[in-house]
N, C-alpha and C positions, 0 to 999 in steps of 0.2 A: 441586116447585121445585128442591130440591137436585139431583135427577137431571138436570134441564134445565141447571143451572149446570155440573155436572160434564161433561155432554156438550159444552157450549160451550168449556170449558177444553181438553178433549181435542181438539176441532176446531182450536182456535188452535195448540196444540202441534204437531199434525200438519202444519198449514200452515207453521209456522215451520221445522220440521225438513225439510219437503219442499223449502223454499227454501235452507236453510243447508247441508244435507248435500251437495248437488251443488257448492255453492260451496267447501266444505271440501275435497271431492275434487279440484276443479280446482286449488286452492291447493297441495295436496300434490303434484300432478303437475307444476305449473309452478314451484314454489319452487326456488331455486338450491340445489345440494348444500351440505351443511354443510362448514365448514372442517375438514379432516382432519389437516393437518400438526401434528405434536407434537414436542417435544424428546425424543430417545431416547438412552439410554445405550448405548454400544458397549464391549464388553470384548474382550480378546484381539486388539487391533488391530495389534499388532506389538511390536518392541523397546521396552521401557518401563522403563529402569533406576531411575527414581525413583517408580514406582507412581502415576503420574498417572491421573486418571479422564478419560474422554472422553464428551461429550454432543454429539449431532449434530442439526442442524435442516435438514431437507430440505423445501422448500416444496411445495405441491400441484402447482404448475406449475414445472418446472425447465427452464432454457434448454438448448439443445443444447450439449454439451461445456461444462457450467457452470463458472463460476469458483468458487473456494473462498476464503472469508474465515475466518481464525482469529481469534477474539475472546477476549482474555485478561483475566481478572478481576483485581481489586485484592486486597491482603492482607485476610484474614478473609472473603473472598468465596468464590464457587464458580461453576462454569460455569452451572448453572441460575439462580443469582442474577443473573449478568451477562446471561443470556438474557432474563429477565423485567424487568430494570431498564434495558435499553437498547433502542434502536430498530432494531438490525441485523436482527432476524428479520422485522419488518414490511417492511423494505426488501428483504429476500430474497424475500418474498412478491411484491413489486412487480416485481423485476428478475430473479428466477429463479436466483440464485446459492445456494450451499450454505454454511452456517455451522458451523464447528467450535468448540465451547466446551471448552477444557481446564480441569481442576480440579486445583489443588495439594492434596496430602493431608498434608504435613508440618505440624507445630505452627504455628499462626498463618496457615496457608493462603497463605503467600507463595511466589512462584516463586524458584528459584535463579538469581540473576543475578550472583553474586559469586564462586563457586568456580572454580578453574582448569578443572575439567571442563566447566562450563557455558559458559566463555568460549573454548573451543577446539572447532573443528569435529570432530564425532564423539567428543568427549571423554567423553560420558556425561551424566547428569543430565537435567534437564527438556527442554532443546532436542531431545535425541534422541527422547524420547517424543512431542513435538509433531510432529516430522518424521514419525514413524510414523503419526500420525493423518492427516496430509496424504496419505501414501502409501496408506493404507487407503481414503480417499475416492476417490482416483484409480483404485484397483483395482475398487471396488464400484459406483461411480456414473459412471465414464467422464468425470471432470472434466478440464479443460484444464490440463495441467502448466505452461503458460506464463502462466496467470492465477491465481496463488495470492498472497493478500494477508494481512496481519496488522495487527491493531489491539489496543490495550489501554489500561487506565487504571492509574496508579500502579505497583504491582508488574507489572501486565500491560503498561504502557508501557515499563518497563525491559526486560521480556522481548521486547517488540517490537524495541527497539534490539539486543538480543542476537541474536535470530533473523536479523535482516538482516545482522548481522556474520558469524555462523558458517555461514549457509546463503544466501549471495547468489545461488546458482544455483537455489534453490527459490522464494524470495519475490520477487515483482515490485515491490512497494512496501509501505510500512508507514505507520501513523499512530499517534503516541504522545501520549496525554493525561496530562500531569503526570508525566513520566518524567525520566530522567537519561541522559547519553551512555553508549554501549557502553564497558564497562570501568571506569566511574566507581565502581561499587559493589564492585569487586574487593577481596577480602580473602585473607589467607594463614593466618589463625588459625582457620578453620572457621566463623567468624561469618557470618551472613547479612545483617548490617546494617553500613553504613559511614556513621558520623555525619558525617564531614567532607564527604562527597559530599551527603548529605541536606541539610546546612546550606548548601550552595552554596559551600563553601570550596575546592573543587578547580577550578583554572583551568589549562588547558594551551593550547599553541599549536594551531592547526588541524592542522599536520603531525603533532604528537604524538597528537592524538585520531585522526587518520586512520590513523596507523601502528597504533594499538591495534586498529582494525577489520581492517586488512590482515593483521596478524600472527595473527589468529584462523583464517585459511585461507591459509597461506603458498603462494605460487605461483599463486594464482588470478588470472586475467587477463580473465575474462569481464565481462559487464555487471553493474553494481551496481544494487540496487533504489533507487527514489525514496523520499523521506521527507517526511512531513507531521508537524509538531511543534505541539502545543497546550500552553499553560501560563498559569495565572493569576498575576497580579502579587502577590496576597496569599496565595499558597500557603505555609503554615507547616509542611508535612510534608516535601515535597521542594522546597526553596526555588527562587525564580524565576531566580537566576543559572544554573541548569541548563538553562534555555531557550536562552540564548545559547551555552552550551558545546555543546549539541546542534547548533545552527546551524553553529558552527565545524567540528564533526566531519563532518557529512554534506555540507557544501559541499566540504570537502577530499576526502572519499572519492569524490564524484561529479565532482570536477575542475572546479567552477564558482566564480565569483567570490563573495566574501563581501558584495559590494555588491549590494543588491537590484536586480533588473531591473524590478521592478514592486511598487508599494505602494498599498494601498487600505484602506478601512474598510467591510467588507461589512455591518456593522451596528454599532449604538452600542457604544462601548467595546471594539471589536475593532480591532486593527491587523494586517493581513495583508501579509506580504512574500514575494515569490517570487524564487528565485535560479536563474540559468542559463536562464531562460525566463519568459515573461509569461502563458502560458496556464494552464488549469485543471490540466494535468498537467505542470507545471514540475518539474525535478529535485528541488528542495527548496522546500517551502512552510511558512511559520511563522506561527502565529496567536497573538498576545499578547492576553490577556484582562484588561483593566484592572479591578481591584477584585474579581476572582474568586479563590476559594480553591482547595482541593484537590478540590472536588466537581464533577469533570468525568468524562465528557461530560454536557452538559446538552441539553435538548430542541432538536432541529434540527441539532445538531453532527454526528450520525451521517450525515446526508444529505450534509454537506460532505465527509466522509471518502469516501463512495461516489462522489462526483463526482471527487475527486482520484484515486481508483483507476480511474476510467473505467467503473464498473459501473452507472452510471445510464442504461443502455440495454438494451433486450431484443434488440438486434442482436448476433450473435456476430461478432467480428472475424475476418478471414481468418487462417489459420495463418501465424505469423511476422510478423503485422502490428504496428502500433504499439499504443499504449495503447488498450484498449477504449473506445469512445465517441468517439474522435478520428478524423479522416479518415486513411485508410491511404495516400492518394495525393495529399496536399496539397503535396507537394514532389518535386523530382527533382534528382538529383546526377549530374553528368558528371565523369568522372575520366580524366586522362591522366598517365602516368608516364614518366619518363626515367631509366634505370638505368645504372650503371657497376659496376666491380668490387665495391666494398663500400658503395656509396651510391646514392641515388636522389633525385629530386624528384617530387612529386605535385602536380598542379594540379586543384583542385576548383571546379566551377561549381554553385552552389546556386540552384535556381529555385523560386520560390513559385508553385505551380500552383493555389493556392486563389483564392478570390474576395475575401479580406480581406487587408490588409497584415499582415506579421509585425513587431511592434515589440519588438525585443530577442530574440536567438535563441542557441541552443546546438545544435551539430551533433555528434551522437555517432556514432562508427564504431569498427571493430575493425581494428587493424593485423595483418598476418601475423606469425607467430612469428619472432622474431629481428630485427624492425625497431624502431628507436628514433629518435624525432624529435630532431633537433639544433637546428633553427631553423624559423621559420615566418613567414608574412606575412599581413596583413589579418585576423588572428584570434589569440587566445591559445589555447595548446594545453596540456592537462593530463589525465592524466599523459603521459609521453613514450612509453609503450609499452602494449600490451594494448588495452583499451577506452579510447579517447581522447575527450575533449570539447573541441571548438573553440568558443570563445565570441566573439561579435561584437566588433569594434573600435568606437570611438566613431563613426567616419565611415560605417560600414555597418550600424548597428544596425537600421535599418528596411529590409525587403524588400517593396516594393509588390507587389500582386497582378499576377502575370505577369512580374515583374522577377527579376533574378538578381544574385548577388554572386560574386566570384571570390576564392578563398583558396588557400593552398598551404603546403607544408612541404618541408624537406629532411630526409632520414633516413639512418641507417646500416642495413645489413642483413648477415645472415650467410649469404646464399645465396638467400633467398626475396625477390625484388624485386616481388612481386605488389601489386596495388592494394588499398586498404582496402575493407572490406565492411560491410554491416549498418547503413546510415545511418538515423538518426532525427533529425528537426528538432523541437525542443521536445516530444519524446516521441512524435511521429507518424512512422510509417515512411515512408521516401522511396523512390520508384522510382529506378532507375539507368538511365543511358544518355543 
């Protein structure tokens, strides 16, 4: 009897494994490959005067000529902690960009945003090391130098402001969570903390704030990076007045009005304002978080950052195009100039070639060296030389699909009477002709 029972059990087991083993084999063959991307530390990445550490996240699937996002941690934090505590790596998995996580190594793990060296282009300290990290990724991964972005929280948000100021030719845009304006934390006694700034007690005019940024890289006349600003009204570490001071600073730097072109409430207790444009890639976007403290970013906010940067697409924009994810040919600009000895006039016709109306617009372009605008019509112009932003007048704020607006200016020149170039409308590159 026992032998018969044992034979029966053996028969059942044999039948079971006869059916299960092929199934297991099939699962092993058809199962998707395991997720392999991991955070990796990189050493000897380049000039690094303040001994920062660098961690790199390269997703399993990387877009052609990928964009680079520098994600900068808070005081007491680290690159690995910011990697595990935020959603930027999972968004990189989705959209194929590369993330750099710098780590501060000084006591307290705060970034230097206060010393004269940090606040001057090429002056030394942390910004130089972070710039080296970006260069390393471009050398080793073939990333797109025209699509480099930076975001950070608290100390990292302050560093975001600093990097946009000292390296406007490196970074396309930034997003600061609970930060302060560029130069607000400046000290001369070697201290890394500025209590007056932290308490929201420093208030300056937009021009003064803008000059602080422009003085970090004297003589620079190229395009300036766009800025997204986040701040909680209940922040008791870096007080809420710093939110408004950053808006003053970056609207001045980008030459757009301090009056919002667009205001909405994307979710409860959020107030979002856009300056110089109404679209998702406006020159300046500010999100005020009612009742929120210093604990940002929170869930879902990183996706808003990626949208502002234009990285929420797996389509690579053409070289020299507008912000990634926005149409590169939704506008066309025709230019005619009339020049004399030391002056000229330029007439611009801006056509909306898209299928939706443009409600509130800013047109950015670059003047030839030596040209200075002295007056203009049908738009406001700022600054008067270099990269200029023309902002709509009240009567022409809307450009219907297929419609055009005509604007123009008079300028002095020192010999080069050429037409302006490099037109973008609300962040999207425009065709010319």
